[in-house]
C-alpha positions as CSV (number, residue, x, y, z in Angstrom):
1,X,98.8,79.4,109.2
2,X,101.4,82.2,109.2
3,X,100.2,82.5,105.5
4,X,96.6,83.1,106.7
5,X,97.5,85.0,109.3
6,X,99.0,87.4,106.3
7,X,95.7,87.0,104.5
8,X,93.5,87.3,106.9
9,X,90.9,90.1,106.0
10,X,91.2,92.4,109.2
11,X,95.1,92.9,107.4
12,X,93.0,93.7,104.2
13,X,94.1,97.5,104.0
14,X,97.0,96.2,104.6
15,X,98.0,93.1,102.5
16,X,96.5,95.1,99.6
17,X,98.7,98.3,100.0
18,X,101.5,96.5,100.1
19,X,100.6,94.3,96.9
20,X,99.7,96.7,94.7
21,X,102.8,98.1,95.8
22,X,104.6,94.7,94.3
23,X,102.7,94.3,91.9
24,X,102.8,98.3,90.0
25,X,103.9,98.6,87.2
26,X,102.3,94.9,86.2
27,X,99.1,94.2,84.7
28,X,98.5,92.4,87.2
29,X,98.2,95.7,89.5
30,X,96.8,97.4,87.3
31,X,93.9,94.3,88.2
32,X,94.3,94.7,91.4
33,X,94.2,98.5,91.8
34,X,90.8,98.4,88.7
35,X,89.1,96.1,90.6
36,X,89.8,96.1,94.7
37,X,86.8,94.5,96.1
38,X,87.4,91.1,93.7
39,X,91.1,90.8,95.0
40,X,89.4,91.3,98.6
41,X,86.8,88.9,97.5
42,X,89.2,86.5,96.4
43,X,92.8,87.4,99.5
44,X,89.6,86.5,102.4
45,X,88.3,83.4,100.4
46,X,92.4,82.5,100.2
47,X,92.5,83.2,104.0
48,X,89.1,80.8,104.5
49,X,90.9,78.2,102.9
50,X,94.7,78.5,104.7
51,X,92.4,78.3,108.3
52,X,90.1,75.8,107.2
53,X,94.0,73.4,106.5
54,X,95.5,74.0,109.4
55,X,92.8,73.3,111.7
56,X,92.1,70.3,109.8
57,X,96.0,69.7,110.4
58,X,95.7,71.3,114.2
59,X,92.7,68.2,114.3
60,X,94.0,65.5,113.1
61,X,97.0,66.0,115.5
62,X,95.4,66.1,118.5
63,X,93.3,63.1,117.2
64,X,96.7,61.1,116.6
65,X,99.5,62.3,118.8
66,X,103.2,60.9,118.1
67,X,104.3,58.2,120.3
68,X,106.5,60.2,121.9
69,X,103.6,62.7,123.2
70,X,101.3,60.2,124.8
71,X,101.3,60.3,128.2
72,X,99.8,56.6,128.9
73,X,102.2,54.6,126.6
74,X,102.6,51.5,128.7
75,X,106.4,51.2,127.1
76,X,107.0,54.5,129.1
77,X,105.2,52.8,132.2
78,X,107.3,49.7,131.9
79,X,110.5,51.4,131.9
80,X,109.9,53.8,134.9
81,X,109.3,50.5,136.9
């Protein structure tokens, strides 16, 4: 999810600037500079994919929490008795 935060469309001007800086002098840098809209769409799609994956992981963890986090674990109540 941290990667999705960096790729967030609201950070797109900063992300594109850093990408152009890091890729300057390369073929990828030239492509980025000549097609900023296409690169923006690709970055936005990467953000969507990363956010979807992160939310999916959070929902899976919420639906099946680890045994150590379950509040109604019967073994916990037996130990306290």
